[in-house]
N, C-alpha and C positions, 0 to 999 in steps of 0.2 A: 593568169591564175593558173596556180601549180595544180600538176596534175596529183591523182588520189597517190600515186606512189611517190612523189616528191614531198606531199603533207607526211604520209606514214613514215618516209625515212628522216622528215626532220623531226618528228614526234619520238624517233627512237631516241634520240639524242637526250631527251629527257623523262626517259622513261623508268626511274629510278624505283619505282615503288610497284613493281611487278611481282605479283605473289608467283612463287616457282611450284612448279608440279615435279616432282620426283622422275628420275629417269624411268621413261614406259616407251613402248613400242607405240608410237604414235599414228593412229588410226582415224580414219575419216568418221567412224563412229565417236570417238573420243573428242574430236574437234565439233562433231555435230552435236552432241549431247551439250555440250557446253553452251553453244549458240542457242540450242533449242530452250533452255532453260532461262534465255533472256529473249526470246522470241515477242513477248509483248513489246520491252522496250523497244526492240528493232521494227516492229510494224508499228508503233506508234510516232517514233521520230524518224522522220523522212531524211535527216542529216547523218544518220547512224549507218555506218557499214561493218559486216562481220568480213573481218581478215583476218590474215597470219601473214606473218613475216618470217623466214627463214633467214638464221644467222649462223655464219662458221664459228666453232668453238676453237680453242686453242690445241685440243687431242683430236682435230680432224672429227669430230662430230658434230651434226648441227642441231640446233636446239629452234624452237620456234616460238613467238611471240604471236599469241591468238587474243583477239582485243575487237573491241566496239569503238570503233573510230569514228568520231565526229567531223564532218568534212567541213562543217560552219565554224568549227573553233580548231580546227586543225589539229587534234590532239586525240589520244585515246582516253575514253571517260572509263573503261575497265578494261584490265589487260591481265593477261596471266604469261609466263614462260613456260614452255615444254621442254625438258631435256630429253631427247629423244636419243637412244644407243640405235634405234633402229625406226625407220618411218615406213609405213607402208606405200605400194608402189603408187598408189593414188595421189597420197599427199606429195610424194617426191616427183610427181608429175605435173601436180598444180603449180610447182616452184622451180621446174626445169628452166624456164627462160627467165622469170621475172623473181627477184625476190620476196616481191607481195603477191598474194593471190586474196580475191575479192571472192566471198562465197554467199552463193544464194540472193 
């Protein structure tokens, strides 16, 4: 069985329909608000995980894929890309050693 990281990285290959959020300062609050607005879905489906995946982009900045990842289907069921000129230290720390961070 693949690890959550392996599944998320596989899912990134087919993530063509990701909504893009304009360049913003990526904060814990920005991420938490989006997950909070989907909390009922997260609490009722035991296969869903709240994740972010960091990606380097050509100009040296990082973008983040934020989404609800279904571990049984091995794909995102909802996601968005946040292009961050800067990220809050807590967000950067969550991705220091791994591209994928699983939240709460």
